Kinemage of the C-alpha trace (Angstrom):
@kinemage 1
@onewidth
@group {chain A} dominant
@subgroup {mainchain}
@vectorlist {calphas} color= white
{ca leu a 1} P 9.842 -59.853 172.032
{ca arg a 2} L 12.296 -57.309 173.587
{ca leu a 3} L 15.999 -57.609 174.215
{ca ala a 4} L 17.172 -55.900 177.296
{ca lys a 5} L 19.515 -52.670 176.591
{ca glu a 6} L 21.926 -54.152 179.427
{ca leu a 7} L 22.612 -57.671 179.145
{ca lys a 8} L 24.060 -59.196 182.272
{ca gly a 9} L 25.135 -62.900 183.275
{ca leu a 10} L 25.877 -64.228 179.663
{ca thr a 11} L 28.491 -66.823 179.037
{ca ser a 12} L 28.954 -65.963 175.343
{ca ala a 13} L 27.231 -64.525 172.262
{ca thr a 14} L 27.610 -65.733 168.569
{ca phe a 15} L 27.236 -63.611 165.731
{ca thr a 16} L 26.601 -65.070 162.440
{ca asn a 17} L 26.242 -63.278 159.214
{ca gly a 18} L 26.786 -65.663 155.670
{ca gly a 19} L 30.103 -67.432 156.569
{ca asn a 20} L 31.383 -64.999 158.809
{ca asn a 21} L 31.154 -65.876 162.844
{ca thr a 22} L 31.993 -63.727 165.591
{ca val a 23} L 31.993 -65.059 169.272
{ca ile a 24} L 32.602 -62.884 172.411
{ca asn a 25} L 32.918 -64.850 175.452
{ca gly a 26} L 34.806 -64.536 178.782
{ca asp a 27} L 38.158 -65.651 177.141
{ca gly a 28} L 37.844 -62.562 174.919
{ca met a 29} L 36.301 -62.319 171.357
{ca thr a 30} L 37.253 -64.224 167.725
{ca ile a 31} L 36.220 -63.247 164.549
{ca thr a 32} L 36.483 -66.069 161.772
{ca pro a 33} L 35.438 -64.710 158.507
{ca ala a 34} L 34.330 -67.180 155.777
{ca gly a 35} L 37.384 -67.911 153.576
{ca gly a 36} L 39.923 -65.950 156.098
{ca asn a 37} L 42.193 -66.193 159.009
{ca lys a 38} L 40.694 -66.293 162.445
{ca val a 39} L 41.468 -62.943 164.370
{ca ser a 40} L 41.009 -63.295 168.305
{ca leu a 41} L 41.685 -60.762 170.979
{ca thr a 42} L 42.112 -62.509 173.987
{ca lys a 43} L 44.069 -61.740 177.523
{ca asp a 44} L 47.194 -63.153 175.827
{ca gly a 45} L 47.012 -60.528 172.933
{ca leu a 46} L 45.892 -60.105 169.702
{ca asn a 47} L 46.430 -62.835 167.021
{ca asn a 48} L 45.863 -60.855 163.855
{ca gly a 49} L 45.365 -63.931 161.316
{ca gly a 50} L 48.191 -62.531 159.371
{ca asn a 51} L 46.225 -59.455 158.111
{ca lys a 52} L 47.869 -56.275 158.046
{ca ile a 53} L 47.310 -53.713 160.821
{ca thr a 54} L 46.297 -50.469 159.183
{ca asn a 55} L 45.503 -46.533 159.823
{ca val a 56} L 48.554 -46.573 162.800
{ca ala a 57} L 48.827 -42.911 164.207
{ca asp a 58} L 52.736 -42.330 164.891
{ca gly a 59} L 54.194 -43.604 167.429
{ca thr a 60} L 55.425 -40.531 170.028
{ca asp a 61} L 55.800 -42.388 173.511
{ca pro a 62} L 58.816 -44.903 174.559
{ca asn a 63} L 56.119 -48.291 174.485
{ca asp a 64} L 54.036 -46.944 171.260
{ca ala a 65} L 54.237 -48.909 168.227
{ca val a 66} L 55.842 -47.031 164.672
{ca asn a 67} L 54.647 -47.253 161.722
{ca lys a 68} L 56.404 -47.993 158.580
{ca ser a 69} L 56.601 -43.891 157.514
{ca gln a 70} L 58.238 -43.753 160.751
{ca leu a 71} L 60.756 -46.137 159.490
{ca asp a 72} L 61.490 -45.065 156.009
C-alpha cells in the first residue's frame, strides 16, 4: 500500500500516538495530549491550553509581541 505524496479532498486527518491525539480539519488543528490541556489553532486564533509560549524573539514592530526580557 502506498500513500500519495499530495493528499487532496480530505475532510480531516487524525493522528494518535499513545494517549496523544492530533486532529487536522477545515476548522484548524487540535492537539490533545494525554493528561494535558488541549491546544488548538483555528481561524479564531490560538488557544494554548494554559501552556507557556517559549523561545519568542524580541518584538521590533508595533504589532509584534514582546518577551519577558524586553519588559524587565
